N, C-alpha and C positions, 0 to 999 in steps of 0.2 A: 601122461604122456600132451605134449603141448601143443594145443588146436590154437590153428590161426582162424580169427576173423573173417568173415567177407570182405569187410569193410581194410583187412590188411592184405587179403590174395590184392584185389580191385587196387587196391593202390602200388604191391611190388606189380603185378602185372602192368602197370600206368606206368612205372622208372622204368620198367625193361621196356617197353614199349617205345619209351620217350629216347633212353637209350640207344636201341637201336635204332629210332627215326633220327639222332645227333652219327650213329658213327657210318650211316648210310651213307648223311648227308657229308663229315667227314671224306667217306669217301670218294663221293661225290666228285668233290675239287679237289681231291688231290691227282684221282685220274680223271681230266676233263675229257670231251672229243667233238668231234668237229673238224669240216671241211679247214683248211689255208692251204690260199695260191702263193707260188712264188714266180714270180715274174720277171724274166729278164730281158733285156735291150738289144742284144748281140750276140753277134755271132765272129767277129772280129778279133776280141780278146778268146782265148780258149781257155782265159778263170774261168766263166758262167759253166761250164759244161764237164769240166775237169774239176771246180776247186768250189766254187759256191752252191750247186743245187746239190754234187753228193755230200757236204756237206750239213746244211742244213735239211737233208731228208736224214742222215744218219742221225744228228740232236735232235729231230721230232721224231724219231722212232724209241730214241732212249725216253725223252720228257715226256711222248702221249702216243704210246701205241694204238690207241684206239682212231684218231686223227686218220684222215684221208689225207692226204699233200696232193696237189694237183702243180703241173709244171709246165711252162710256155714259157719258147724265147721268138722275141718279136722281130730279128733279124732288120735291126735298126728299120724298123718300118712303123712308119706311128700308129697308121691305118689297124696295120695289122695287130697291134697291141692293143686297143681299141678294140676291135674283137675280139683280142684273149680275156682281154677285163672284162665286157659282159657276156661271155662263155663260164668264167670263174664264178660269177654274180647266181646265173643261172644253176648251176652247181653246187646253189649253194654252199662258196666260202663264205663264210664269216669274219676271216681274214686275211687281209692282202699284203703281201709282201710285196710292193713293188721299185723295181728300179726303170725309172722312163726311158723312153727314147727319148722324146722329145719333154724338159724338166718345166715348159711354162704351159704342153699340151696338157700335160698330165694336172692340172688343176681342175679340169673338167672329171677327170675320172676319181678323185678324189671326192670330191661333187655329191657327184652319183654312186659310192660307195655309203658315205655318210650318209647322205640322204634314207639308207636304206637300213643303218645302223649298224653298218659295215666299215671294222678297222680298218684303217689301211697303216701300214709300215712304210717309208721312203728307206730306199737301201743301197746306198751307197749315195747315189746320185740324190739332192734334196728335190722337194717341190717349192721355191720361195716363194709362189706369191695365196698358195693356199698352207695351211697348215696340215699336217697329214697328222694321226694321234702319233706316231712316232716315228724316230729317226737314227737310222743305225749306221756306222760308217767309220773308216776310217779319216783323222784329220786331216780331208784333201791341203788346205790351204795348207797347213802344217809341210804336207808332203810336199808342196812346190815350193816352197821356204828351202826346204831343205836340200833338194834335188842343185835348189841356184847357187844354196847357200857349201854347197860340199865341192861346186864345178869352179867356184871361183877361189876355193879354198885349195885346189887342186890347179890353177894356173899362179897364181902367188907364187904355192910352193916350187916350183916348176920356175920361176924367172919370165913370166908371162909378160912386159908391160903393158898397163895398159892406153899407152899410145901406139898397139902398135896394131890394133884394128878394134874391134869387137866382137859380139855371139851373139844366134839366130836363136829365136827363139821360136817353138811347133809349139803349140799344142792343142787342143783337147778338139772335140765336134762344139761350135758355136749353140746345141738346144740342148748341152747337156750340163746342169750348171754344177754339179762336180769340174768340169774341166772349169768352168769359172774360179773357182774357187782353185782348183792350183794354178791358172793363171796371175789371181791377185797374188797367189803365196812367189809364184817366180817373179813378181815384179818388186816383192819385198826383198827375199833375198840377189838380187842384183843392185837394188839401190844402196848407192855409194861405195860400191865397189871400184871404184873407175873406171870399169867394163860398158862398154857404151851395147846399146841392144841394136843392130845395124836393119834387122827388118822381124819381124813377128809376123805368124800365120795361124788362121781358126783352121782347126782339118776337119774338112766336114764327115759327119763318120767312123771320127778320130783311125780312118781308112789310112793304111799305110804306103799303098803307091800314091796317093795323093800328096800324103807329106815327102814324097819321094822326089817327084817331081815336083812340088817348089822347091825344095833345097837347091833341086840339081839349077832350078833357075840363078837364085843367089849365089850357087857357086861359081856359077857364070857372070853373074853381078861383081862378087866382094872376090873374089880369086882368094891368096892366103892373108884378106884381111880377116878374115874368119878366125876364130881364136876358141870356138869351140859355143856347144849346140845348147842350149836348154830343152831338150821336147821331154813332154807330159807323159808320155810312156814309151814301154818296150819297144810298141808298132811304132811311133814314127821316128823314135828313138833308131830303128830299124831302118824304118825307110829314109832315113837321113843319111845311117852309115853306108845304105847303098848307093844313095845319091853320089860321097865322098867318090867310092869304090869307082863309081862305074865313067870319073869324073878321072881319073889315076891322079887321083889326091893323095899322096902317103908320104911321113902318117897318117890319118884320120885324124883331127882335130877331137880336142874329149866331148864325149854324146853321152847324153845325160840318160834316162830311165826311171820309170815306176812298172811296178804291178810285182816282180821277180819272177817271169814269162820263162820258160827252161831257151826259150830264143836269148832270150835277154843277157839271162845268165851264162852261157853260150861264147854268147859274142863278149862278157867283160873278160871271160877266161881268153878269149882270141883277143884283146888287148882292143877289140874295137867299140867299146861304148863303156865311158869309166863307170856309173853308176846306175842303179837301182834301185826301188825302194821296194824293200822285204815287207807286206802285207799280207797274211797269207788268209785268202780271202774265208776260210774255215772258223774265222775268230767272230767274223763280221755276221758269217750266215749261223751258226750256235746262238750269238744272240741275242736274231732274228729271229730264231727258235723262240727261245726259251723267254725273249718279247709277247710273241706272239701265242703263246701258250695261257701265257699271265692274261691275256684279253683274253681267252677263252675261259678264264679261269672266273675273272670277272674281276681280276684284282689290277690294276692300274699302272704298269712299271714305275720306280722310280728313276727321272732325268738326272743324265750326273751336268748336262748343260742345257742350255737351248739355242736351239740354230734358226731363222724366219720362222722365227713367233713356235717351234714349232721341240718339244718336250725332246731329247739327244744324247746318243752315248760316243763319244768319237774316241778310238782307238790313236794309241798313237804307232807311227812306224820305226822303220829303223833304214837305214842307208846302207846301202849295201856298194863295195867295190872290190878290187881284185884283195886286199890287206885282209876283210875280212869273210871273202866268201865261202872260205874252208869254215873255218869258225861255228857262222851263222847260219849255213844254208844247211851244209855237206853235213858238219858232223851232228847236225842237230835233231837228221833225217828228212827233211824239210825236200831238200832234192835229195837221190841217192848220185855217188862218183859214178854207176854205168850208166847213169842217162844221163850225166851231166857231160863225161868225158869221151863221148863218143866222136870217129874218124879224127878229125882233122882239129880235134878240140884234147885231141890227149895230147900230144904237147903242153899246149899250155895251161892243163889241168898238171902235169908232171911238176913244172916250174912254177906252181902255185901251191904243192906240198899237197896237190891232190892225188891218191891212189888208186885206180879203179877196182 
């Protein structure tokens, strides 16, 4: 019988020990743990509660079942978001996904976190003055350009002369850097179209009632000179539509949107909103979760591009009109016909070939 020497046994034990250590180390890297915070800006848009957070939470559960996820919504209040930011730090957050109420004020939050070794992922809205550790979003400037170009193409297809009048531009919140990017994109999309901009408005807090109030004033001011409205999201677009209807304007000039909210999609079905932007929030939320887990694992995520000196990942959105709402939204299961085609929208759905 072969006998093993003490040296051989010791070497084998050492090898086994090192192997187990390596396996444990690899397992630890593969299954990180830690606290991650997801801080959203407002409740004026339903997307954060209905899509962004559920998408983020679901992806975190898959990628990091041992992680703890904290969620807060600041309801458009800068001071509230500051308190929530401090609170998640005190609860041990190692990564904070931040969609800022005020992109300028958020600079101090980024500084605070980074001074304590906490990673910050800017989400949807960038922080231009202070680089976060990463930025995840749809291409906001591309969104503005796409909705404006889509509207221009529609007006020209309908034979609306450039000499007849012009368009209104309803932007998002002046404190939101993403709104600023959308605004720049709209300017780019309208440039050279021949349609002049009659008036332009930055909507505080993205609030639809404020957009409606402003558009009402412009309807009184310009009347039939308004050939279209480039609104930066479905909320402000819905406010614009409501203003025209309240003024008895029929038909309503084509109005743009963004976010593909259920309300916005129903306005398209009804023929009251011309387009919106399909950008499933779950896509960006899942990407943010992957970046967060990467940071927890000590692996800096690779950037596709750089925006505001921040490593960034930007997704390309899809323009939705009545022509493709069935194929790109309903048929793909993003919104069900049952939810879309309720009550007064049933007839419009039928006309578009959408069966409930």
